[in-house]
Every structure is written in structure tokens, then in C-alpha cells.
C-alpha positions as CSV (number, residue, x, y, z in Angstrom):
1,X,2.9,-15.8,17.4
2,X,-0.3,-14.7,18.9
3,X,-2.6,-14.9,16.0
4,X,-1.8,-18.7,15.3
5,X,-4.0,-19.3,18.0
6,X,-6.3,-16.7,17.8
7,X,-10.3,-16.8,17.4
8,X,-10.6,-13.9,15.2
9,X,-14.1,-12.3,14.7
10,X,-14.3,-10.0,11.1
11,X,-16.6,-7.2,11.5
12,X,-17.7,-4.4,9.2
13,X,-18.8,-1.5,12.0
14,X,-21.5,-0.1,9.3
15,X,-23.3,-3.4,9.4
16,X,-22.9,-4.9,12.7
17,X,-25.3,-2.9,14.9
18,X,-26.9,0.5,14.9
19,X,-26.9,2.0,18.4
20,X,-28.3,5.4,17.0
21,X,-31.3,4.4,15.2
22,X,-30.0,5.8,12.0
23,X,-29.7,2.8,9.8
24,X,-26.2,2.5,9.8
25,X,-24.1,0.3,12.6
26,X,-21.6,2.4,14.8
27,X,-18.5,1.9,17.2
28,X,-21.4,2.5,19.7
29,X,-23.1,-0.6,18.9
30,X,-20.1,-2.7,18.6
31,X,-19.1,-1.4,22.0
32,X,-22.5,-2.5,23.4
33,X,-21.9,-6.1,22.0
34,X,-18.2,-6.6,23.5
35,X,-19.6,-9.1,26.0
36,X,-21.3,-11.0,23.3
37,X,-18.0,-10.9,21.3
38,X,-16.3,-12.2,24.4
39,X,-18.7,-15.0,24.8
40,X,-18.2,-16.2,21.3
41,X,-14.4,-16.8,22.4
42,X,-13.0,-14.0,20.2
43,X,-9.6,-13.2,21.1
44,X,-9.4,-10.6,18.3
45,X,-11.4,-8.3,16.3
46,X,-10.7,-7.6,12.6
47,X,-12.3,-4.3,11.6
48,X,-13.1,-3.6,8.2
49,X,-12.4,-0.2,6.9
50,X,-14.0,2.6,9.0
51,X,-12.0,5.7,7.6
52,X,-14.5,8.5,5.5
53,X,-15.4,7.1,2.1
54,X,-17.9,7.7,-0.9
55,X,-18.6,4.0,-0.1
56,X,-18.5,2.6,-3.8
57,X,-16.9,-0.6,-2.3
58,X,-17.8,-1.1,1.1
59,X,-15.7,1.2,2.2
60,X,-12.5,0.1,0.5
61,X,-12.5,3.9,-1.3
62,X,-11.0,5.6,1.1
63,X,-10.7,9.5,1.1
64,X,-9.1,10.4,4.3
65,X,-6.7,7.5,6.2
66,X,-6.6,10.1,9.3
67,X,-10.3,10.0,10.2
68,X,-13.2,8.3,11.2
69,X,-16.4,7.6,9.1
70,X,-18.8,10.3,10.8
71,X,-21.3,8.0,10.0
72,X,-19.9,5.1,12.2
73,X,-19.0,7.4,15.2
74,X,-16.4,9.6,16.5
75,X,-12.5,9.1,17.5
76,X,-13.7,9.1,21.3
77,X,-16.1,5.8,20.1
78,X,-13.6,4.2,18.5
79,X,-11.0,4.9,21.4
80,X,-13.7,3.3,23.8
81,X,-14.1,0.4,22.1
82,X,-10.4,-0.1,21.8
83,X,-10.6,0.6,26.0
84,X,-12.9,-2.0,26.2
85,X,-11.5,-4.7,24.1
86,X,-8.2,-4.3,25.7
87,X,-10.0,-4.7,29.2
88,X,-11.0,-8.3,28.3
89,X,-7.6,-9.2,26.7
90,X,-9.2,-8.8,22.9
91,X,-6.6,-7.7,20.4
92,X,-8.0,-5.6,17.6
93,X,-6.8,-5.6,13.9
94,X,-8.2,-3.6,11.0
95,X,-8.0,-3.5,7.3
96,X,-5.6,-0.8,6.0
97,X,-6.3,-0.2,2.6
98,X,-2.8,0.7,1.2
99,X,-3.1,-0.5,-2.5
100,X,-5.2,2.4,-3.7
101,X,-7.5,5.3,-2.5
102,X,-10.5,6.5,-3.6
103,X,-10.9,8.7,-6.4
104,X,-12.2,11.6,-4.6
105,X,-9.2,11.5,-2.2
106,X,-7.7,14.9,-1.9
107,X,-4.3,13.2,-3.2
108,X,-6.1,12.1,-6.3
109,X,-8.3,15.2,-6.9
110,X,-5.0,17.4,-6.8
111,X,-2.9,15.0,-9.1
112,X,-5.9,15.4,-11.5
113,X,-6.0,18.9,-11.3
114,X,-2.2,19.8,-11.9
115,X,0.6,17.5,-13.6
116,X,3.0,20.1,-11.5
117,X,1.1,18.6,-8.3
118,X,3.3,16.9,-5.6
119,X,0.8,14.0,-5.5
120,X,0.7,13.6,-9.4
121,X,3.6,10.7,-8.5
122,X,1.6,9.1,-5.9
123,X,-0.4,7.2,-8.5
124,X,0.7,5.7,-11.9
125,X,-0.2,7.4,-15.0
126,X,0.4,6.8,-18.8
127,X,-0.2,9.4,-21.7
128,X,-1.2,6.6,-23.9
129,X,-3.3,3.5,-23.5
130,X,-1.0,0.6,-22.3
131,X,-1.0,-2.2,-24.5
132,X,-1.7,-4.2,-21.4
133,X,-4.7,-2.2,-20.2
134,X,-7.1,-5.4,-20.8
135,X,-5.1,-7.7,-18.6
136,X,-5.0,-8.4,-15.0
137,X,-8.7,-7.4,-13.9
138,X,-9.3,-8.4,-10.6
139,X,-13.1,-8.2,-11.4
140,X,-13.6,-9.6,-15.0
141,X,-17.0,-8.5,-16.4
142,X,-17.5,-5.6,-14.0
143,X,-14.1,-3.9,-15.3
144,X,-13.3,-3.4,-18.9
145,X,-9.7,-2.2,-18.3
146,X,-6.9,-1.5,-15.8
147,X,-5.9,1.9,-17.2
148,X,-8.8,4.5,-17.3
149,X,-8.6,7.8,-19.3
150,X,-9.1,11.1,-17.0
151,X,-10.3,14.3,-19.0
152,X,-9.0,16.7,-16.2
153,X,-5.6,15.0,-16.0
154,X,-5.2,14.1,-19.7
155,X,-3.6,11.0,-19.1
156,X,-4.6,7.1,-18.1
157,X,-4.2,6.2,-14.6
158,X,-3.7,2.3,-13.2
159,X,-6.3,0.8,-10.8
160,X,-5.8,-2.9,-10.2
161,X,-9.8,-2.9,-8.6
162,X,-12.4,-0.7,-9.8
163,X,-11.8,2.6,-11.6
164,X,-12.8,5.0,-8.8
165,X,-9.7,3.2,-6.8
166,X,-6.9,4.6,-8.5
167,X,-3.9,2.6,-7.4
168,X,-0.7,4.2,-5.3
169,X,2.6,4.2,-6.7
170,X,4.1,2.4,-4.4
171,X,7.6,3.0,-6.4
172,X,7.4,6.5,-4.7
173,X,8.9,6.5,-1.3
174,X,6.6,9.1,-0.2
175,X,3.6,6.8,-0.7
176,X,5.3,4.1,1.0
């Protein structure tokens, strides 16, 4: 297994290096520093989420799994970075947030707007507040419950993390 001997450098594109001067790190900034990462001995770069996000939790509240956050660059910029790393034998891995989405994700917005939405079962709902709603918080003191009422949906939804990150229903084969 290659990862057992890898030197993995974890990198948040947004905070690594701003190449265009807009105050936000970007893929071009990472690309300009690939030589530096190589001199550190990195054999793998681990990117934190870089998909579009309202950015209420450092990018872990994704609104589109199939896109690149435009603040960070384009698909072309990402592809150029991948090519540059590959030419140096540096692997690339990234966090893929599969536990939850942003509450701004089109799936969740559709699920809230219509109980018959094909996305309603992409999330976990309850008409009544579950008895265990005050248990299992990931961030005690920052979240009061793992279930939040949604006025539009007229139901509670489950969220292991923050209320703006509704959990996906992994029991649903379409979600998996």
C-alpha cells in the first residue's frame, strides 16, 4: 500500500496561496508552489474540500459535488495542478464530504419545498422531535440538537454536525 510510506501534505486551497490578489488562495497559487511542496518531500497532496460552498464550515458544507468553487479557480486550473503533480510522481487525494450537504444544496432545497420531491428521501426526516434529539452532538456547546425543525418542510431533519449541514440518508441506494 503506497500510503503507508507516503509523506502526505494536507492543504486548504483557500488559505494556501493567493495568486491573483483577491484575498483567497487558489489552484494557480498551489500550482506555483508545487516545486516547494516537492522539496518538502511530499509524495501526496491531500486537498480539503474545494467544491462550491456558502463556506460556513471551511468548505465542508458543499452545494455542488460536480463543480469547483469559482473563488479557487476553474476545472482547467485543477487539471493543470493534477498534471503538474503527476509529472513529479506526487499523488493527489481530497476530502469528499459524503455524510452531509449544505442546507443550500439544490437537493435539500427541493426536499424542503415538496414532500413528494425525489430528493426528500435523500435526507432523514421526522414529523415529531425524536427523543434522542439532544444526544450525539459532534460539537457540544455549539449545537443544541442533532435535529432541527424546518418550517418549509414542516418536519425535523437530522444533522450530525451543524444545522446548516443536513445529513444524507445513506440507507437510500440512490444517495449511495
